[in-house]
N, C-alpha and C positions, 0 to 999 in steps of 0.2 A: 503492501500500499503507499500511499504518497504523502507527504506532508507538505502544506503550503504554509509560508512565512510571511506576511505582509507587514513590514515597517510602516509606521505611520506618525506623521504630525500636522495635527488640524486638519485633518480630511474627514470633515462630517457628512461633506456633501457627496463624497464617492465611496468611502471605505463600505458603507453598508451594500451598495451595488456589487462593489468586488467580491464581498463575502459571498453574496447569494449567487454569484455566478459560480464561485469556488464548490460551494455546495452542491450543485449539479452535477459533478463529476463523482462519477461512483468509484472511481481509481483512489478517491483523496478521504481519507478517515481522520484528518487532523489539520485543522486550520487554527493558526495562531497569530493573531494580530498584537505586535511589539509597539506599545506608545509610548512616544517619545515625550512624555509629559505634556500634552496636548491641553490648551486652554479653549478648546471647544468643546462640542459633545461626540468628537472621535470615539471614545471608549464606550458609552451610551449605545450609540448607532452600531458598533462592531458587535457588541455583546448581544443585542437585540437580531441582528441579523444571526447569530449563532457561533461567533468565533469566541474561542478562548483567548483573554487578553492578559498581557503582563506589559508591566512598566518597565521600559529600559533603565539598566542601571548607569547609564552615562548618557548624556545628550550626544547625536550621532548617529547617522545610519550603519555603521560599521558596529557600535556596540548593540546596538538594537537586531542585528544579523545575528551577531554572536549569542546574545541572549536567546533569542529565539530558537536557534540552532541548539544550544545545551538543554532546553524544555522538550525539544522534540525528541518522537521516538521512533521514526520510519528511518528505511535505508537510502531512500530517494528524497531529496529535499527540492521544493519549488520556492522561488523567492519571486513576488509579485509587486508592482509599486501601487500603492493605495490610492495615487491620485488620477487614475484612469477607469472610467465607466464604461468604457465600449470594447472590451476585449473580446477578439474573434471568438468564437466558438471553441474553437479546436485549438487554443491557446495551449493548454495544459497538455493534451494528447500529443502535439507536436513538440512541445519543450522534453518531453518525457520519453518518448518513444526511443530515442538513440540510447538513453541510458538504461531503460528497461530490457532493451535487446542485447545489452553491452558493447554497444558500438561507439560507445562515447561515457567519459567520465564529468564532463562539463559541457551543457549547451547553454549557448548564448543566443537570446532572441534579436533578431532583426525585423524592423516592421518598417511599412510603408509611410514614411513623412521625411521632410526633410532633415538632414543631420543636423545636431547642434552646433552651435557656433565652437565652442571649446573643443568637440571633436575634429571640426576642421581645422581650426588654428592652430590648436596645441598637441593634441593627442597623435592625429596621423602625421605629421612632419616628425616627431620625435620616434613614434614607433619604426615609421620606414629607414630612420638611421640606426636606430638601436636594436629594435628588435623586429628585424624584416620578415621574419617567419610569420608572425601574426599579425602583418599589415593590411592582411586580405580581408580582416573583420570589417565589416561597414559600419559597425557602430559598436565600438569596444567599450564605450562607457555604458552601454545597456544595464539596467541592474535587474532585468528579467530572465532569470535563468535556472536549469533543473541542473543539479550537482547530486553526485554520490556522496554519502554521508562520509566514506573513508579518505576522501580529497578534501572535502571542506575542513575538515577537522586539522587539516595539515598546512593551510595558507593564512596568511597573517592578515587580518582586518585592520585596516586603517579606520579611524574615527571621523573621518571627513569626506568631502569629495572624492578623494582618491579611492575611496574602497573598491568599486566595480572594475576599474582598470587593474587595481592590485590583486583581485580575484583570478583576472584573465592572466597576468604575467606569473603569479605564482603557480599556476595549473602548468603554464608552459615549462617554467622554471624544472616543475616536479616531474616532466614529463608524460603529463595527463593527455588524454586524447580529448580533443576540444572540437566542436563543430557548431554552425551557426545556421538558425532555422529562422524561415521568415513566417513570422505567424499573422500577416496581413497588414491592414491599415488600423491604427488605433490614433487617437487624440491625446496630446502629452502635453502637460504644461511645461512651457519654454521657461529657462531662468531668466531673472529681471537682471538688467544690464547691470545694476549695481553689483550683483553676485558675481559677474563674470571674471573679474580680477581675482578674487579669493578662490573660486573654482580652479581657475588656469594654474594657479601657483599651486593648489595640492593636488592635481592630475598630473603635473610637470613632477612635482617632489617623489610622488609615488612611483612614478616609472624611472627616475633617476635614481631612488632608494633601490630599485630593482637590478640596475644596471650594475651596482657596486657588487648586488649577490651574485649575479652571474657571473662576474668578473675575478669571484673568490677573495674579494678586500674585505678586510676586517671591519665590521661595522660598528665597533665599540664607540667609536671617536664620532660616529655619524647617526646613530639611532636617533629618532625624533621621539624627544620627551611628550608625552600627551598630558596637555593642561588639564589639572582636575578643577572641575567647576569650584570657583570661589564661595558660593552660597548657594543654597537652595531658593529657586524663585517661587513665588506666591503662585501658584498655577491653577488659579480660579478663573472660572469663565468669566469673560468681560459680559456677557448678555445678562448676567446676573446681577451685575452692580446697580441697577436699577430698585431692587428688591432690598426690604429693611426689616427681615427677619432673618435669625440663623440659629441654627442649633449645632453644638459641637460636642462629640463623643471623644471619650478617651478609648484607646484599644484594648489594651491588655486586662484582661477580666471585666470587660465592659462589652464591646462588641463582639470579642473573643471568648471562649469559656475556656481560660486558661491565658497564661504567659507566654509570649515567644519564646525569652531568655529561658525560661525553664524547660520548655519543651526542646530546645536546643542543645542545653547542658545534657540533658537525657539522651539524646537522640547521638551528640557527637561525642560524650562520655567526659565532659569538662566538669561534671557537677562540684567535685571536691574543689577545683581551681576556682570557681565561683563562689563558694561559699567563702573561701579565704580571702578572696578580693572585699567582697562584702565586709566581712566582720574584721579585717584587719585595717580598713582604710574608711576614714571619716568624712571626706570632701568629696562630694555627689561629682564634682567635675572630673576628678581622679578615676572615680568608680568607674564613670562612663567610657571613660580611654581605656582603662585596663580590662573591662569587659569586653569593648570592643576588638581587642588583642585576641581573644578566644576564638576570633572566627578568621583569623589569618589562614589562607589556604582553601578557605570553602568557597566553590563558586556560586552563582546565583539560582542554578536550579537546585542545590541542596538546600537553601536556604528557604527557597519557594515551596518544596516538599514538607519543610519543617511544620510552616504554617499552614499548609492544607489540610494537616491531620489536626489542626485545632478547630473545632467546630465553630460556628457564630451563632449567636444567640438566634433560635429558630423563625422569628418573625423580624429580623432586622431588614431585609430587603423590602419586604411588603411595607412596614412602618416608615421606610425612610421613602422610598417612592408615593406615599400619602404626603408625608412630610413636604415633599417637592412638590406637589399637588397644590398643597395650601400656600405655597411661595416661599418657603425657607431654604436657605442656603445650607447644605449638609456638609459638613467636615470632619475631618478628625485630626485632634492635636496629639500626640503621642512622644513620650520620650523612649520610645523606641529606635527602629532604624527605618529611613524614607523608603526603601527597597519594599520593606513588608508593609509598611502603611499604605502605599501605593496600591501594592497588590489588593490589600484588603478594602480600600477605596474601591478600584474598579469591580472587585466581587458583590460589593452591597449597594452600589451606585451612589457611591457619596459624591460631590463635587469637588473637594480638594482633600490633601493629607500633608500635614507639617509633621516632620521628623526629624530626629539626628542624622547626619549624612554619613551612611556606612562608604566608605571608600573603596573602589574597585578598580583592578587593572587587569583588562584582557578577561573583563567577568568574575575574576578570581578576587576575593576580599583581603586587603592589603594588612587588615589590622590597624588601621588608621580610623579616626572617624573625626568629622567636622561637627562643632555645635553651631546651629546657624543662628545669625545675630537676631531673630526675630525671638528667642529664648530669653535674650541677654535684657538687665534690666537698663531703663531709660529714665530721661527726667518725667516720662508721661505714666511710668509705673505705678501701680497700687499696692506693691509689697516689696519689701526690702530684701527679697530674695535676688542673689546675683544672676540665676538662672531660673525661670520660671514658665511655664504653660500659658500662664495668666497674660504673659507679655506677647505671646503669640496671638491669643485672643484678641489683645487691644490691638493689634497691628491689621490684622484681620479687619476686624470691626471699624478700624479707622480707615481702611484702604476702600471699603464700601459704603461709607457713610451711614453704618448702623450703629444706634446706639445700643450700650450694653444691655441698657433695659428692655431691648427688643431681643435679648440673645438669652439662648436657652444652654447650660453646659451640663453634659451627664459624665460622672466618673464614679470610681470607687476607692480609691487610696489616698494617703497623705499627700502624694504629689497633684491629685486633683482640688485639694483645699482651696487655694487661691482661686482657682478659675470657677470653681461652684460658686464661691462666695461673691465674686464681682459681678457675674452674671445675671441679668433681670430674673429668670427662674434657675434656681440651682438644685440639680439632681443628684440623690445617693444612691447609685445603681448597686444593690445586692453588695454592700459594704458592709464589714465589722470594725472600720474604723469609727470611734467615738465622736471625734471631732467633727468628721465629714458628715455621720448623721444629725449632729446638732447643729451645724449651720445650714445645713441644705433646707430647701422650702418644700421640696418634695421628695419622698423616700420610697424607692421600689425594691421589692424584696423579692420579688421573682424573676426569673430569667425571661424577662417579655418586655419589649419596649412598646407594646401597646397601651399601656396606662399613659404614655407621654402623649399621645394623641387626645385625651381628655382635658390637656391645659393647652396644648399646643394649637392655639385658634389661629 
């Protein structure tokens, strides 16, 4: 069977049609949309169309392709663009036939349209000089491919516009069998002029990088250093900015029937190390840093498998859907990790997720973590904590002109006390914390969010 992976960024207008098109293919039994932290309805549209959705660990198509590949199960992988709504009916069949017949390891799609400016002005001239053996490919920058799993795990994925040409060149350097098939006519978004300079530079860099590889030159001094994002963006949909009501949920032991870190400790066998970190350190910032180190070497698929084993509150999806109908912005603020919080956001249909940024390189956790600035105390903070979830709540509310009096906060632990205190309605959810239960406006004692609908008017 075949897996189809669709990297997507703000493709709400087309992603549903792409997923529906793929679902009609009997040979496909796995459809994965990898969302690059879109701020529109891409995630919800993809889910509604029937795709599995994960959030990329890092901005960029290369990271999205890698993340999707790690989660995928099949031996034949197809990558499609999410911004095309008129794929010819035989697209997947044409792409996969040479691979299924063992006539090719990589199949690149060509299609009937004018070649892009970067292809003609940069890629083609460089390839003719440096890699003449593959200069016959009419559209070397095409991202529509079918590939064998065994080959794909060997290629190096760039985190920028050089990813598609890099796959082609790596496959050639590995001695893979590569063919190009014409899938017919498609409409494809052309890059804006302001993007061409950056795109040209990255395509050229990817090609020249492979030249050094093919010449057996040591790359230690030439390796491109990926720039880790400085801070997590507040990825909340712009179209919701006019709404004046918001509800924020904690994740661990609130949306989830358990804590991610506890489940991970059991799964990965670092229970003793976790206990030592918590009992021997008193500074929350240091504890957060040390715990992140326990994930070093684990890839994104490992982490997502852990959280998938933790059930969510049974009626979470239905209640959140109703809250959104009532005009609420629905979000998650967690002191866990953004890759996990975003995955749960996608799963339950929330609008945004804010959490600490677990860092990845090549989709592998480095053991490092960034505490985003939205958790840090400012002159607008309403508590004295250096790091607090209530600060994130304030920033979100301020961004969209929502008064805290029109905000509901739902949590279960001492780390939610400030958030629950300063929200218009604070909800203690199945909590054993005496202080939280005392200051909360409402207390829910059963694992159900349905009671929220009684006062979330």
